[in-house]
C-alpha positions as CSV (number, residue, x, y, z in Angstrom):
1,M,170.7,106.7,19.5
2,V,172.0,103.1,19.9
3,E,173.4,103.8,23.3
4,E,170.3,105.6,24.4
5,T,168.3,102.8,23.7
6,N,170.6,100.4,25.1
7,Y,170.6,102.7,28.5
8,D,167.2,102.8,28.7
9,R,166.3,99.1,28.4
10,R,169.1,98.6,31.2
11,R,167.5,100.7,33.4
12,F,164.0,99.5,32.4
13,L,165.2,96.0,33.1
14,A,166.9,97.0,35.9
15,T,163.6,98.6,37.6
16,T,161.8,95.5,36.3
17,I,164.4,93.1,38.5
18,M,163.7,95.0,41.4
19,T,159.7,95.2,41.1
20,I,160.0,91.1,40.4
21,A,162.7,90.8,43.2
22,S,159.9,92.7,45.4
23,A,157.1,90.8,44.0
24,E,157.0,87.2,45.3
25,L,156.4,85.7,46.7
26,G,147.1,104.7,28.7
27,M,149.4,105.3,31.4
28,I,148.9,105.5,35.5
29,G,147.3,108.9,35.0
30,S,144.5,108.3,32.6
31,S,143.8,104.6,33.9
32,A,143.6,106.0,37.4
33,A,141.5,109.2,36.3
34,Q,139.0,106.3,34.6
35,S,138.9,104.4,37.6
36,S,138.2,106.8,40.1
37,K,134.6,107.4,38.2
38,T,133.3,103.6,39.2
39,K,131.3,103.7,42.3
40,P,133.2,100.8,44.3
41,A,131.5,97.5,44.6
42,T,129.5,96.1,47.7
43,V,129.4,92.8,49.2
44,P,128.2,91.4,52.2
45,A,130.5,91.9,55.6
46,I,131.7,88.4,56.6
47,K,134.2,87.6,59.3
48,P,137.7,85.7,57.7
49,G,137.5,82.1,58.7
50,T,134.0,81.9,58.5
51,N,133.8,78.6,56.4
52,K,135.9,75.9,57.0
53,S,135.5,73.9,53.5
54,F,134.3,74.1,50.2
55,G,132.5,70.3,50.3
56,P,133.6,67.8,47.7
57,L,135.4,68.6,45.1
58,K,135.8,68.1,41.4
59,Q,138.1,66.2,39.0
60,L,138.6,66.9,35.6
61,D,140.8,65.9,33.0
62,A,142.7,69.2,31.2
63,G,145.8,69.2,29.1
64,L,148.7,67.9,31.1
65,L,146.5,67.1,34.2
66,N,144.0,65.7,36.1
67,V,142.7,69.0,37.8
68,G,141.0,69.1,41.6
69,Y,138.5,71.9,42.1
70,A,136.2,73.3,43.9
71,E,133.2,74.8,42.2
72,M,130.3,77.4,43.9
73,G,127.4,79.5,42.6
74,P,125.2,79.2,39.3
75,S,126.4,77.1,36.3
76,G,125.3,79.7,33.8
77,G,126.7,82.6,35.8
78,P,129.7,84.6,34.5
79,P,132.8,82.5,35.5
80,V,135.3,83.8,37.8
81,I,138.8,81.7,38.2
82,L,140.5,81.5,41.7
83,L,144.2,81.2,41.6
84,H,146.2,80.4,44.5
85,G,150.0,80.5,45.1
86,W,152.8,79.2,47.2
87,P,152.7,78.2,50.1
88,Y,149.1,78.2,49.9
89,D,146.2,76.6,48.1
90,I,142.4,76.9,47.2
91,H,141.6,77.6,51.0
92,S,142.8,81.0,50.6
93,F,139.4,81.6,48.9
94,I,137.3,80.0,51.2
95,D,135.6,83.2,52.2
96,V,136.0,84.5,48.7
97,A,134.0,81.8,46.7
98,P,130.8,82.0,48.7
99,L,130.6,86.1,48.5
100,L,130.9,85.9,44.7
101,A,128.6,82.8,44.3
102,K,125.8,84.7,46.3
103,A,126.6,87.3,43.8
104,S,125.5,85.0,41.1
105,Y,128.6,84.1,39.5
106,R,130.2,80.7,38.7
107,V,133.2,80.4,40.8
108,I,136.2,77.9,40.5
109,V,139.0,77.3,42.5
110,P,141.5,74.9,41.2
111,Y,144.7,73.3,42.5
112,V,147.7,74.1,40.8
113,R,150.1,71.3,39.5
114,G,151.6,69.5,42.4
115,Y,149.0,70.9,45.1
116,G,146.1,68.7,46.6
117,T,144.5,66.1,44.8
118,T,145.6,67.6,41.1
119,R,147.9,65.1,39.1
120,F,149.6,64.7,36.2
121,L,148.1,62.4,33.5
122,S,151.2,60.6,32.5
123,N,154.3,59.6,35.1
124,D,156.7,60.5,32.2
125,T,155.5,64.0,32.1
126,F,158.2,66.6,33.3
127,R,157.3,68.0,36.4
128,N,157.9,71.7,35.3
129,G,157.2,74.5,37.6
130,Q,157.8,77.6,35.0
131,P,155.7,80.3,34.7
132,S,154.4,80.0,31.5
133,A,153.4,76.1,31.9
134,L,151.1,77.3,35.0
135,A,149.5,79.4,32.6
136,V,149.0,77.3,30.0
137,D,147.4,74.6,32.2
138,T,144.7,77.0,33.2
139,I,144.0,77.9,29.6
140,A,143.7,74.3,29.4
141,F,141.3,74.0,32.2
142,M,139.3,76.5,31.1
143,D,138.9,74.5,27.8
144,A,138.0,71.3,29.3
145,L,135.4,73.5,31.2
146,K,134.0,75.0,28.2
147,I,134.8,78.4,29.1
148,E,135.8,81.0,26.7
149,K,136.4,83.8,28.9
150,A,136.6,84.5,32.5
151,I,137.4,87.2,35.2
152,L,141.3,85.8,36.7
153,A,142.0,86.7,39.9
154,G,145.1,85.7,42.4
155,F,147.5,86.2,44.4
156,D,151.4,85.2,44.7
157,W,152.2,82.0,41.8
158,G,148.2,82.8,40.9
159,A,148.6,86.4,40.4
160,R,151.3,86.1,37.9
161,T,149.3,82.8,36.5
162,A,146.8,85.4,35.6
163,N,149.0,88.9,34.6
164,I,150.5,86.5,31.7
165,I,147.2,84.9,30.5
166,A,146.0,88.5,30.5
167,A,149.2,89.4,28.8
168,L,149.5,86.3,25.9
169,W,145.6,85.6,25.5
170,P,143.9,88.8,26.9
171,E,140.9,87.2,24.9
172,R,140.4,84.6,27.6
173,C,140.4,87.3,30.0
174,K,137.6,89.3,30.7
175,A,139.1,91.3,33.6
176,M,141.8,90.5,36.1
177,V,142.5,91.4,40.1
178,S,146.2,91.0,40.8
179,V,147.6,91.2,44.5
180,S,151.0,93.0,43.8
181,G,150.3,93.8,40.9
182,Y,152.6,93.3,37.3
183,L,154.6,90.0,38.4
184,I,155.9,88.9,34.8
185,G,159.6,88.3,34.6
186,S,162.2,86.3,32.9
187,Q,165.2,84.2,33.4
188,E,167.5,87.0,32.1
189,T,166.3,89.5,35.3
190,G,166.6,86.4,37.5
191,K,170.2,86.4,36.7
192,M,171.3,90.0,37.4
193,P,172.0,90.8,41.3
194,L,170.1,93.0,43.7
195,P,171.0,95.0,46.3
196,P,172.2,93.0,49.6
197,K,168.7,93.7,51.7
198,N,166.5,92.7,48.4
199,E,168.4,89.2,48.4
200,L,167.9,88.4,51.7
201,E,164.4,88.9,51.5
202,W,164.6,85.7,48.8
203,W,166.9,83.5,51.0
204,Y,164.4,80.6,50.5
205,Q,165.0,80.7,46.5
206,Y,168.8,80.5,47.0
207,Y,168.4,77.5,49.5
208,F,165.9,75.9,46.8
209,A,168.5,76.1,44.7
210,T,170.7,73.9,46.7
211,E,170.4,69.7,46.8
212,R,170.0,70.7,50.6
213,G,167.2,72.7,50.0
214,R,165.5,70.3,48.4
215,A,165.8,67.6,51.1
216,G,165.1,70.1,53.9
217,Y,161.7,71.9,52.1
218,D,161.0,67.8,51.4
219,K,161.4,66.8,54.9
220,Y,160.3,69.7,56.6
221,R,157.4,71.5,54.1
222,H,154.9,71.5,56.4
223,D,157.3,74.0,59.3
224,F,158.4,75.6,55.9
225,A,155.3,76.5,54.8
226,K,154.2,78.0,57.9
227,L,157.5,79.5,58.5
228,I,156.6,81.5,55.3
229,W,153.1,82.1,56.4
230,Q,154.4,84.2,59.2
231,I,157.1,86.0,57.8
232,A,154.6,87.0,54.8
233,S,151.6,87.9,57.0
234,P,153.2,89.1,60.4
235,K,149.9,90.3,61.5
236,W,147.6,87.5,60.7
237,S,147.1,85.5,63.5
238,F,145.7,82.1,61.8
239,D,145.2,79.1,63.7
240,D,146.6,75.6,63.5
241,A,143.2,74.2,61.9
242,T,143.5,77.0,59.0
243,F,147.3,76.3,58.5
244,D,146.3,72.2,58.5
245,R,143.6,72.6,55.9
246,S,146.0,73.9,53.0
247,A,149.3,72.2,54.6
248,A,147.4,68.8,53.7
249,S,147.7,69.9,49.8
250,F,151.3,69.7,50.1
251,N,151.2,66.1,50.6
252,N,151.1,66.0,46.9
253,P,153.8,63.4,45.0
254,D,154.8,66.2,42.5
255,H,154.7,69.1,44.9
256,V,157.9,69.4,46.2
257,N,159.7,68.9,42.3
258,I,157.0,71.6,40.8
259,V,158.2,74.2,44.1
260,I,161.8,73.5,43.6
261,H,162.0,73.6,40.0
262,N,159.8,77.1,40.0
263,Y,162.5,78.9,41.8
264,R,165.3,77.3,40.1
265,W,164.1,78.2,36.9
266,R,163.7,81.7,38.0
267,L,167.2,81.8,39.1
268,A,168.0,80.2,35.6
269,V,169.9,77.2,37.3
270,A,167.0,75.0,36.2
271,E,166.0,74.7,32.3
272,G,162.3,74.6,31.4
273,E,160.6,72.6,28.4
274,P,161.3,74.3,25.0
275,K,158.0,74.2,24.1
276,Y,157.4,77.1,26.2
277,D,160.3,79.0,24.7
278,D,158.1,81.3,22.6
279,L,156.3,81.9,25.2
280,E,158.8,83.4,27.5
281,K,160.2,85.1,25.2
282,R,157.2,86.8,24.4
283,L,157.1,87.4,28.6
284,A,160.7,88.5,28.6
285,E,159.8,91.6,26.7
286,F,157.3,92.5,29.6
287,P,154.0,93.0,27.6
288,V,151.6,95.5,28.8
289,I,148.6,94.5,29.9
290,T,145.3,95.5,28.5
291,V,142.6,94.0,30.2
292,P,140.8,95.9,33.2
293,T,142.6,95.3,35.7
294,I,142.2,95.9,39.6
295,T,146.0,95.6,41.9
296,L,145.5,95.1,45.3
297,E,148.1,95.2,48.3
298,G,148.3,94.5,52.0
299,D,149.4,97.3,54.1
300,A,151.4,94.5,56.1
301,N,152.7,92.2,53.4
302,G,155.7,90.9,54.6
303,A,156.5,89.2,51.5
304,P,158.7,91.0,48.7
305,H,156.5,93.3,46.5
306,P,156.9,96.2,44.5
307,D,155.8,99.3,44.8
308,P,152.3,100.2,43.2
309,S,153.9,103.3,41.3
310,F,156.0,101.6,39.2
311,Y,153.6,98.9,37.6
312,A,150.8,100.9,37.5
313,K,152.1,101.9,33.4
314,K,152.0,98.3,32.9
315,F,148.1,98.2,32.6
316,S,146.9,100.3,29.8
317,G,143.0,99.0,29.9
318,K,140.6,100.7,32.7
319,Y,143.0,100.3,36.0
320,A,142.9,101.1,39.7
321,H,144.9,99.8,42.7
322,R,143.6,99.3,46.2
323,L,145.7,99.3,49.2
324,I,143.8,97.1,52.2
325,K,144.5,98.4,55.5
326,G,144.0,96.7,59.1
327,G,147.0,94.6,58.9
328,V,146.7,92.6,56.1
329,G,149.5,90.6,54.7
330,H,150.5,88.5,51.9
331,N,147.4,85.8,51.9
332,L,145.4,88.9,50.9
333,P,142.1,86.6,49.9
334,Q,141.9,84.9,53.2
335,E,142.9,87.6,55.3
336,A,140.7,90.4,53.7
337,P,138.4,88.4,51.7
338,Q,135.6,90.9,51.6
339,E,137.9,92.9,49.9
340,F,138.8,90.6,47.5
341,A,135.4,89.8,46.7
342,K,134.6,93.4,46.3
343,A,137.5,93.7,43.5
344,V,136.4,91.0,41.6
345,V,132.8,92.8,41.3
346,E,134.1,96.5,40.6
347,V,136.4,94.9,38.1
348,D,133.3,93.2,36.7
349,G,132.1,96.4,35.8
350,Y,134.9,98.4,33.8
């Protein structure tokens, strides 16, 4: 029995590693059966890139940070928090936010630590990019806004943050939309090797593990980000103005430190902070997510991402998966804002 248990655990870990490595940048039967009875939501059609600005941003002290964020919609509407990833920013939701605001949601789009106008309150705070720290930031942000429970929706780092909150603090998450599914990982999975093809997709992670990589990203952060955009969304014809709006957020003084630490932590070549150890231990068990969830994937996602048939079993609540067609890449909310907004409205009805 012990040997069988260890074998099963190793097999699960190996599969999970493949999933986590593919993911960056009841079970399936019962969940799919439930979700198939729900009529898909409808939102107004919008051409991606229609909106150019959020207008004036707000600032709020929350936890360790003074958070910069955009807000739209009625203050008394159901709250939706939209979470961006790397190397992107709040403008990934530039068209999603107005759609949801028109549907009477209170839409809040914060800059992650190390991006845009978000700043640390103390110069002495460790510039930590580990996933649990980013999730704690979001909980502190909700507390500061006096939001007890919200719909969380995101992609890339933002999807991972939403996953963590849904898993560890389900009472704070009404429902979730997650691009590329289940993205919870651990340092132990990061230590285990992958097949060469999969390792190749993570080239920048290993580059960042070196001091040359840190210096290179610092010097060429805009060129680096544009390259990642092109690789991750090979069919997205974004223009310079669209990229430059997001690239401005990388000028944050803590941006390089946060990004480098995030990827080094994943490879277990950088330590996190002890105060997050208990959270990371819980996450290392790959907890099942119980809140209602819709996962999304673009049909032209050039970033590493998992097959949805694996991660569907990690969602035990009402669940559905949507493949968004039409050459949609990794930055799904900006490339397919109508479909992303529809998923938020639909999952709210679960």
